[in-house]
C-alpha positions as MATLAB code, in Angstrom:
seq = 'MSEKEVMQPRPMIRADLEAVALLEQEAFPEPWSFNLLAQELVFPDSFCFVIDNAPEEGIRAFACFRVQAGEMHILRIATAKAWRRKGLAGRLLETCLETAGQRDAKEAFLEVRASNEAARLFYHKHGFDTVGIRKGYYFSSGEAALILFKKMA';
ca = [
      75.520   78.051   80.596;
      75.742   74.297   80.098;
      73.495   71.782   81.914;
      76.531   70.532   83.851;
      77.312   74.044   85.103;
      73.679   74.565   86.060;
      73.685   71.450   88.217;
      76.665   72.442   90.359;
      75.842   73.320   93.972;
      76.751   76.784   95.199;
      76.547   78.334   98.665;
      73.071   79.551   99.572;
      72.717   83.311   99.965;
      70.037   85.409  101.643;
      68.438   86.221   98.265;
      67.720   82.473   97.849;
      65.647   82.186  101.022;
      62.219   82.932   99.581;
      62.585   80.254   96.893;
      64.133   77.806   99.365;
      61.237   78.386  101.789;
      58.770   77.558   99.001;
      60.685   74.373   98.182;
      60.733   73.536  101.896;
      56.914   73.789  101.936;
      56.686   71.446   98.934;
      59.172   68.883  100.210;
      58.503   68.377  103.922;
      55.370   67.509  105.945;
      56.713   69.684  108.798;
      58.506   72.485  106.923;
      60.881   74.919  108.534;
      59.873   78.564  108.645;
      61.566   81.259  106.588;
      63.201   82.548  109.794;
      64.586   79.149  110.746;
      66.087   78.748  107.267;
      67.543   82.260  107.533;
      69.174   81.356  110.859;
      71.054   78.506  109.176;
      72.828   81.056  106.975;
      74.352   82.767  110.015;
      74.585   79.926  112.541;
      78.215   79.083  113.338;
      79.316   75.779  111.799;
      76.243   75.676  109.519;
      76.506   75.301  105.743;
      73.808   75.533  103.094;
      73.982   74.902   99.351;
      71.546   75.272   96.471;
      71.341   74.067   92.915;
      69.647   76.613   90.721;
      69.224   77.459   87.095;
      68.548   80.668   85.279;
      66.858   83.121   87.664;
      63.476   82.587   86.005;
      63.572   78.860   86.830;
      64.636   79.203   90.460;
      66.030   76.815   93.041;
      65.926   73.165   92.019;
      67.361   71.683   95.240;
      68.986   72.686   98.521;
      70.822   71.206  101.483;
      71.765   72.403  104.973;
      74.083   70.741  107.461;
      76.274   71.507  110.473;
      79.730   70.376  111.466;
      80.581   70.289  115.155;
      83.065   68.260  117.188;
      84.102   66.102  114.223;
      80.527   65.228  113.308;
      78.417   66.264  110.374;
      74.684   66.472  110.950;
      72.583   66.690  107.796;
      69.569   68.866  108.534;
      67.854   69.130  105.165;
      68.174   67.906  101.594;
      65.262   68.633   99.267;
      64.661   68.600   95.538;
      61.755   70.244   93.705;
      59.261   67.624   92.509;
      59.926   68.390   88.833;
      63.664   67.741   89.326;
      63.613   64.573   91.450;
      65.478   61.450   90.307;
      67.914   63.465   88.186;
      70.923   63.232   90.520;
      70.608   66.643   92.175;
      70.264   65.342   95.742;
      73.264   63.060   95.197;
      75.321   65.967   93.915;
      74.315   68.065   96.917;
      75.122   65.225   99.306;
      78.574   64.806   97.747;
      79.237   68.547   98.101;
      78.083   68.491  101.717;
      80.235   65.472  102.610;
      83.259   67.009  100.902;
      82.761   70.348  102.666;
      82.293   68.637  106.034;
      85.410   66.535  105.452;
      87.408   69.705  104.791;
      86.269   70.835  108.238;
      87.520   67.617  109.853;
      84.195   65.785  110.137;
      84.793   62.048  110.536;
      81.175   60.885  110.821;
      77.852   61.945  109.300;
      74.407   61.612  110.901;
      70.827   62.446  110.052;
      67.281   61.554  110.994;
      64.736   60.447  108.408;
      61.049   59.621  108.758;
      60.593   55.887  109.170;
      57.906   56.046  106.453;
      60.085   57.928  103.943;
      61.193   54.965  101.881;
      62.625   57.094   99.046;
      64.898   58.999  101.441;
      65.966   55.830  103.253;
      66.891   54.166   99.950;
      68.733   57.308   98.798;
      70.890   57.485  101.932;
      71.551   53.741  102.018;
      72.661   53.961   98.374;
      75.149   56.612   99.498;
      76.653   54.489  102.269;
      74.533   55.389  105.291;
      73.419   52.677  107.704;
      70.469   52.730  110.091;
      71.871   52.775  113.620;
      68.895   53.701  115.784;
      65.391   55.025  116.120;
      63.888   58.083  117.784;
      60.306   57.235  118.771;
      57.786   60.061  118.430;
      60.405   62.332  116.830;
      58.028   64.173  114.482;
      55.768   66.493  116.447;
      52.623   66.636  114.327;
      52.359   62.919  113.567;
      54.280   61.319  116.416;
      56.112   59.299  113.782;
      59.489   57.769  114.550;
      62.724   58.874  112.912;
      65.470   56.498  111.905;
      68.990   57.604  112.777;
      71.335   57.116  109.845;
      75.130   57.111  110.085;
      78.075   57.098  107.731;
      81.738   56.847  108.618;
      83.600   59.389  106.501;
      87.007   58.687  104.970;
];
């Protein structure tokens, strides 16, 4: 398998959940539980993708989003620390936007921690603008979330 083939997102399956839950723990200060991740696989209008390698190397990155009423809401995009800054999150985001567009989404939204400069820069690089703030959005810290928006073609 070539490196290019390895880096292509594929739909997440139930067998991926254990590895995705571990990546979730590594990537987020308030990680989702295994059960919450599992619900995204069966929730109507929810889509999840992973980028993996050979089975012994596991999940490198994943993304989950929903499409409802012409809107895409990005729930999660995470990359394993060893694979950050290699274009995986961008490839996942492109796949998510394309999939949402095929389901008639016209706009994309997400929330990001106000302190997460790397994520803010990533989304701004991909055409998202900050359009609002949700004060006290994150339960454990009380930190605000920025609302990011992108008009889709």
